[in-house]
N, C-alpha and C positions, 0 to 999 in steps of 0.2 A: 581397416586402416584407421588409425587414430589421427586426431587433429582436425582443424576446421576444413569444411568443404569450401572450395574456391567460389562456387556459385552463390552460396549463402553469404559469404563474406562480402562479395560484390553487391548483392542485394541489400544487405544491412547498411553498407556504406552509402548506397544511393538513397535509401530511406532517410538517413541522417541529414542529407543535403536538402531535403524538401520538407522539413518540419514546419508546422504552422506557428503563428505568434504565441499561442498558449503553450505549445510544447517548448518553444525556445525560452520563454520566461521561466517555465518550471525547471528546465534543464539548468538555467543559471543558478537556481537554488539548490539543485541536487548534486551537481558536478563537484568533483574534487573533495568529496566527503564533507560538504558544507552543512548537511543536515545531520547534526549530532554525530558526525563521524561515520555515518553509513555510506558505503560505496554503492553507487548506482551506475549502470551502463545504459546506453541508448540502443534501441533497435536490436535487442538481444533475441537471437533465435531460440525458440522453444518448440521442438517438434517441427511441424510445418508452418508455424506462426512466428511473427516477430512482435515482441512487446515494445511499447513506446519507451518504457523505462523498467529496469529490473534491478532489484537488490538481490544478488545471488546468495549472499550470506544468510539473509532472512527469508529467501524464496518468496519475495513479494513482487508482483507485477503491478505497475501503475500505468493506466491507460488514460489518455486525454482524448475525449470523443467530441466530434461535431454532430450536427443534426442528422447526418446520414446513418448514425449508429442507433437512432431511436427505434426501439422495438426490433432490433436486428436479430434474425434467426441465426445468422452466421456468428455473431458475437456470443450467443448462448452456447453454440457448439464449441467455440474457441475457449470460453470460460470453463466449460466442463472438462475439456481436454487438459487445460492447465491445472485445474483443481485435482484431477485424477493423477496428475504427474507431480503432485506435491507443491504446487504454486498457489498462493493466495492471489486474488485479483481485486484491485481497487480501481474503480472507474469514476472519473470526474468529467463534467462537461467543460468544454473550452471556456465558456463564459465565466464559470466559477473559478477557473485557474486565473483568468484575466482580472476578475474583480475581487475575488476572495482568496488570494494566494496564501495569506497567513493561515486561514482556516484550512486550506487544502494541506499545507505542511503540517499543521497540528493533527489533522486526521491521519496522515501517514505515520506520524510519531505515535498516535494512539494505537495503531496496529502493532508497531514495534514494541511498545511498552505493555502490550497485553490488555489494554483497556477496550479494545474493539476486537472481539473474537467470533462474534456471531454474524450470520449473513444479514446484510442490510440491503433492501431495495427501496430507495427513496427517490423523489423527483430530482434531487441534486447529487445523488451519490449511489453507487452500487458497490457492495463489498461481498466477495465470495471467498470464504476461507478455504484453504486447502483441505482435501478430504481427511488427511492425517490430523489436522488441527481439529476438525469437527468430530472425528471419532475418538481422539485421545486427549484433546485439550492441548494446552501449550506444552512444548517439549520439556524434558526434565531440566534443561538449562534455564527454563523460565519459571520453574515451580516457585521460586522465591517471590513471584508476583502474586501468587494465590494466597488467599487468607488462611490462617490456621483454623482448625476445626472450631466452629461456633462463632467466628469473627464475621463481620460484615464484608461483603464482596467489594473489591476495589474497581470492578468493571462498571462502566456507566451504561445505563439503559439508553436505547435510541432516543427516548424523550429527553433525557438529560443531556445527551450528546449534541443534539441539534436544537436550535432555537425554534420557537413556535411559528415563525414565518417561512420556514422551509429553507432559509438561507443557511449555507454551510458554515455554521458557527459553533464553536465549543462554548458552553456556558461558563466553563471554568477556564480562565485565561492561563497562559503559560506561567505568568508571574504568580498566580494564586495557587497553582497545584504543585505539590512537592515533586522534585525531580526523582524519577525512578531509574534505577540502574538498567542498562541494556541487558538482554538475556545473556547469561553466561558470565556476566561481570560480577565480581564480588561486592557485597554490600559492606561499606566501610563500618568499622566498629563504632558503636554509639550512634549510627545513623540509620 
């Protein structure tokens, strides 16, 4: 039988009603395609799990975690399940969403723009790329983001990506970095 399962729909709706402050603030930034036109949904079911936020088009799950998720074995199992099923997982702490929301949004965009493609486990962020991304690199629709043979890579290292104090900050502000087209988007002539 195709279509949504009633019990999962009811569970997703109930989870949407009890989001915490950090999830609520991040949702205000992600809803209605406010983040560079990317569509996100809340409490999206993936297998037996529900993601806090998911961009189905780019197969990215964004999780906002409280202290109960520190060193969680269940989160490791969940991450592996999502990665094996083609989803990349980006995990932020509640406090970072509340205090460093711009940096959190810049990090999400870094994944979409192909500037963050390798696994990262840092005190303030965890990123687990989908197994397909780790095995094959960005999809063919994203190949225009890759350098030509012999050119310098456009991807930032973790050291470049985050400041020295562990705060979730991009060293290169949005105003300083050139805008990159979204995957699948045509690069304008002359640009």
